[in-house]
C-alpha positions in Angstrom: 115.3 99.7 92.0 112.3 101.5 90.6 109.9 99.3 92.5 111.7 100.0 95.7 111.5 103.7 95.0 107.7 103.4 94.4 107.3 101.4 97.6 109.1 104.0 99.6 106.9 106.7 98.1 103.8 104.7 98.9 104.9 104.3 102.5 105.5 108.0 102.8 102.1 108.8 101.4 100.3 106.5 103.9 101.0 108.8 106.8 101.0 112.6 106.9 104.4 114.0 107.7 105.2 116.7 110.4 105.6 119.5 107.9 102.3 118.6 106.2 100.5 118.7 109.5 102.1 122.0 110.3 101.0 123.4 107.0 97.5 122.1 107.4 97.3 123.7 110.8 98.6 127.1 109.5 96.1 126.9 106.6 93.4 126.7 109.3 94.8 129.6 111.3 96.6 127.6 113.9 100.2 127.4 115.1 101.8 124.7 117.2 102.1 127.3 120.0 98.3 128.1 119.8 97.4 124.4 120.1 99.8 124.0 123.0 98.2 126.9 124.8 94.7 125.6 124.2 95.7 122.3 125.7 97.6 123.8 128.6 100.9 122.5 127.5 104.3 124.1 128.1 105.0 125.0 124.5 105.1 123.9 120.9 107.7 121.3 121.6 105.0 119.1 123.1 103.1 119.2 119.8 106.2 118.7 117.7 107.0 115.6 119.7 103.6 114.1 118.8 103.5 115.2 115.2 107.0 113.8 114.7 105.8 110.6 116.4 108.3 110.7 119.2 105.6 110.9 121.8 102.0 109.8 122.2 99.2 112.1 123.3 95.6 111.3 122.5 94.5 114.9 123.3 97.1 116.4 121.0 96.4 113.9 118.2 92.6 114.5 118.5 93.0 118.3 118.4 95.2 118.2 115.4 92.7 116.0 113.7 89.8 118.3 114.5 91.6 121.4 113.3 93.0 119.9 110.1 90.0 117.7 109.2 92.4 114.9 108.5 91.3 111.5 110.0 93.5 110.2 112.8 93.9 107.0 110.8 95.8 109.0 108.1 97.6 111.4 110.5 98.8 108.6 112.8 98.2 105.2 111.0 100.6 103.4 113.4 98.4 104.4 116.4 94.8 104.2 115.1 92.9 101.4 113.5 90.9 101.7 110.3 87.7 102.3 112.3 89.4 105.3 114.1 89.9 103.8 117.5 93.3 103.9 119.2 95.2 100.6 118.8 95.3 98.5 121.9 99.1 98.8 122.5 98.7 102.6 122.8 95.7 102.6 125.2 96.2 103.1 128.9 
């Protein structure tokens, strides 16, 4: 069971969670509302949907990466290849 617990912990550490993103943004003087306004979105729900991985938005993902300084490959490892490009299945 210990190895399973370690594996779960490793999986969690591979991607940055929503609250970690929110904290990193706040640490840099940004709120979810501020980013939404900058990008011309309706409100913070649009940002939350992306940071919780319910929705895909390259502009939101890129802006979050710029502000936090965290590579997109760490923020959204399921969407970005190791070289930082968006994986094929997520491209339009």
